[in-house]
C-alpha positions in Angstrom: 18.1 3.3 -12.9 15.1 5.4 -13.1 13.4 6.5 -9.4 10.3 4.6 -8.3 7.3 7.1 -8.6 3.4 6.6 -7.1 0.6 7.9 -8.7 -1.3 8.3 -5.6 -4.8 8.9 -6.9 -6.1 7.5 -10.4 -9.6 5.7 -11.4 -8.5 3.2 -13.4 -11.8 1.7 -13.8 -13.1 4.7 -15.4 -14.3 3.9 -19.0 -11.7 6.0 -20.4 -9.6 2.7 -19.5 -11.5 -0.4 -21.3 -9.7 -1.3 -24.0 -6.4 -0.6 -23.4 -5.9 -1.4 -19.6 -2.7 -3.7 -19.5 -1.4 -1.0 -21.7 -1.8 1.8 -20.0 -0.7 0.0 -17.0 2.7 -1.1 -18.8 3.5 3.1 -19.9 3.6 3.4 -16.3 5.6 1.0 -15.4 7.9 1.5 -18.1 7.9 5.5 -16.9 8.8 4.1 -13.6 5.5 4.4 -12.0 5.8 1.3 -10.0 2.5 1.9 -7.5 -0.9 3.2 -8.1 -3.8 3.8 -6.3 -7.1 3.5 -8.0 -9.8 5.4 -6.1 -13.2 4.3 -5.4 -15.8 7.1 -5.8 -19.4 5.3 -4.7 -19.9 1.8 -3.2 -21.5 0.6 -6.4 -18.1 0.9 -8.2 -16.1 -1.3 -5.0 -15.7 -4.8 -6.6 -15.2 -3.4 -10.0 -12.5 -1.1 -8.2 -10.7 -3.5 -6.1 -11.0 -6.0 -8.7 -8.0 -4.1 -10.9 -6.3 -3.7 -7.6 -6.5 -7.5 -7.2 -5.8 -8.5 -10.8 -2.3 -6.0 -10.9 0.8 -6.4 -9.0 1.6 -2.7 -7.7 -2.4 -1.4 -7.9 -4.2 -0.7 -4.9 -7.3 0.9 -4.2 -9.7 2.6 -2.1 -13.0 2.6 -0.9 -15.6 6.3 -0.2 -18.1 7.4 -1.5 -17.2 10.9 -3.9 -19.5 13.7 -2.4 -20.9 14.4 -5.8 -22.0 10.6 -5.5 -23.4 11.1 -1.9 -27.0 11.4 -1.3 -30.2 10.0 0.1 -29.9 6.9 -1.8 -26.0 6.8 -0.9 -25.5 7.9 2.3 -21.9 6.4 3.1 -22.2 4.1 6.1 -18.6 3.8 8.6 -19.0 -0.3 9.1 -19.3 -0.9 5.7 -17.1 1.2 4.8 -14.8 -0.6 7.8 -16.1 -4.3 6.3 -14.4 -3.4 3.1 -10.8 -2.6 4.2 -10.4 -6.4 5.5 -9.3 -6.9 1.5 -5.6 -7.0 1.5 -5.6 -4.3 -1.3 -7.5 -1.3 0.3 -5.4 1.2 2.3 -7.3 4.1 2.0 -10.7 5.6 2.9 -12.4 7.9 0.4 -12.4 9.7 -1.9 -14.6 11.8 0.6 -14.8 15.3 1.6 -17.0 18.2 0.3 -17.3 19.8 -3.0 -19.9 22.9 -2.9 -19.3 23.6 -6.9 -21.7 21.6 -8.6 -23.8 21.0 -5.7 -24.6 18.1 -6.2 -25.2 16.8 -3.6 -26.9 19.0 -1.0 -24.2 20.0 1.9 -25.9 18.1 5.4 -25.9 14.8 3.7 -22.0 15.6 2.2 -21.4 16.6 6.0 -22.9 13.0 7.1 -20.8 11.0 4.4 -17.4 12.8 5.0 -18.4 12.3 8.9 -18.7 8.8 8.4 -15.6 8.6 6.2 -13.6 10.3 9.1 -14.7 7.7 11.4 -14.2 4.5 9.6 -9.7 6.2 8.8 -9.7 6.3 13.0 -10.9 2.6 13.5 -9.2 1.4 10.9 -5.9 3.8 10.8 -6.1 4.1 7.5 -5.6 7.7 5.7 -8.6 9.7 4.2 -8.4 11.1 1.1 -9.7 14.3 1.2 -11.9 16.1 -1.9 -12.4 19.7 -1.7 -13.8 22.2 -3.8 -15.4 25.7 -3.2 -15.3 24.3 0.4 -12.1 25.0 2.3 -13.2 26.5 5.6 -16.0 24.3 6.0 -13.5 21.2 5.2 -11.0 22.4 8.0 -13.5 23.2 10.5 -14.8 19.5 9.9 -11.2 18.1 10.0 -9.9 20.0 12.8 -13.3 18.9 15.3 -12.8 15.8 14.0 -9.3 15.7 14.8 -10.1 16.9 19.0 -11.8 13.9 18.8 -9.4 11.0 17.9 -6.6 11.5 15.8 -6.4 10.0 12.2 -4.2 10.2 8.9 -4.8 11.4 5.4 -4.4 13.7 2.7 -5.9 16.1 0.5 -6.0 15.1 -3.0 -5.3 17.1 -6.1 -4.5 20.5 -4.3 -5.6 23.4 -6.0 -7.2 26.1 -4.1 -5.8 28.1 -1.3 -2.7 28.3 0.9 -4.9 28.6 3.9 -6.5 25.4 3.1 -3.0 23.5 2.7 -1.4 25.7 5.4 -3.8 24.4 8.1 -4.1 20.5 6.8 -0.3 20.2 7.1 -0.9 21.6 11.0 -2.9 19.1 11.4 -0.8 16.6 10.4 -2.0 16.2 6.9 -0.4 15.8 3.3 -1.1 17.7 -0.1 -1.1 15.6 -3.3 -0.3 17.4 -6.5 -1.4 16.7 -9.3 -1.0 17.6 -13.1 -3.1 21.2 -13.0 0.4 23.0 -11.1 1.1 22.8 -14.7 -1.3 24.9 -16.7 -0.8 28.4 -17.8 -3.3 30.0 -15.5 -1.9 28.2 -12.4 0.9 30.7 -11.3 -0.4 31.6 -7.8 -1.4 27.9 -7.0 2.7 27.1 -8.2 3.5 29.6 -5.7 1.5 27.9 -2.9 3.3 24.8 -3.7 7.2 26.2 -3.8 6.6 27.0 -0.1 4.9 23.8 1.0 7.1 21.4 2.7 8.9 18.5 0.7 8.1 15.8 3.7 4.1 16.2 3.1 3.9 16.1 -0.6 2.8 13.8 -2.8 2.3 13.4 -6.6 -0.9 11.9 -9.0 -2.6 12.6 -12.0 -6.4 12.1 -10.8 -6.4 10.4 -14.3 -7.9 10.1 -16.5 -8.6 14.1 -15.7 -6.2 16.6 -15.4 -3.4 15.9 -17.9 -0.4 18.2 -17.5 1.7 19.6 -20.2 2.5 18.4 -22.8 -0.6 16.5 -23.0 -3.2 18.7 -21.8 -6.6 18.1 -23.3 -6.0 14.5 -24.0 -6.8 11.9 -22.0 -4.5 11.2 -18.6 -2.7 8.6 -17.2 -0.5 6.7 -14.8 2.7 6.9 -16.9 2.4 11.1 -16.6 2.9 11.4 -13.4 6.7 11.8 -14.4 5.6 15.7 -15.3 3.9 16.7 -12.2 6.6 15.3 -10.3 9.5 17.2 -13.2 7.6 20.2 -12.2 7.7 19.9 -8.0 10.8 19.1 -8.7 11.5 22.2 -10.6 9.5 24.6 -7.8 11.5 23.2 -4.7 14.9 22.9 -6.5 16.2 19.9 -6.3 16.7 17.2 -8.8 13.7 15.0 -10.0 15.0 11.9 -8.4 15.4 13.4 -5.2 11.1 14.9 -5.3 10.7 11.4 -7.1 12.2 9.7 -3.7 10.8 11.9 -1.6 7.2 11.6 -2.7 7.6 8.2 -2.6 9.0 7.8 0.7 6.3 10.1 1.7 3.8 7.9 0.3 4.5 4.4 2.3 5.0 6.8 4.9 1.3 7.3 5.1 0.1 4.8 3.2 1.1 2.1 5.7 -0.5 -0.8 4.1 1.2 -0.8 0.9 4.1 -2.7 -0.2 7.2 -1.6 -1.7 8.4 -3.5 -5.0 10.4 -6.0 -4.7 
């Protein structure tokens, strides 16, 4: 019997799946991926994202504004975020955070948006889903300062940066989510970092349709491929694939308490 796997972060509303979403979710279930979280990146897409979660058993969603989507036209509003968490399928806040790589949004506006999401996570008790790129120090500084103002839970999604970020996040009580990027040939340093992280703080994800793991790199990613990331995490930690799947799944449900385990 296959161990239960969770894809903790994917984007099932993206156009990449407009023609075959039923088949994509079917393949995920065949691969043992019974639970998926489809992530909201702007308030304008929330109804579509939530509609997908509502339509499929075992699919949940978040509510949030990606830092690259934040701007004068859409600065995240804490009360608006909180209001949408009333839906039973909404289990997380985000994705939010800081992205200094593309500079698509002014840094100060990104920070304002990040703070609004943190406030919503604190008020609702739902986990904060953090995106950070080329902004490790500012991300940790904000998380640490805000944690002092009142505790909240959360994770660093699609971890792909520094040991500093991972260790500081774990010190703050956050989790680390691993994506298919760890299978890339040039990701040896990343694999070394992940090898040293505690298994009881790790989740797995696809970030689909992006970052397909080997052997599918360069192709469209999908939730069923999370099994390849889980397999590599198991190898890095010297444990069985079953033990890794069991632990990362347990971690997911410990963090995302609103999600329900499959019958």
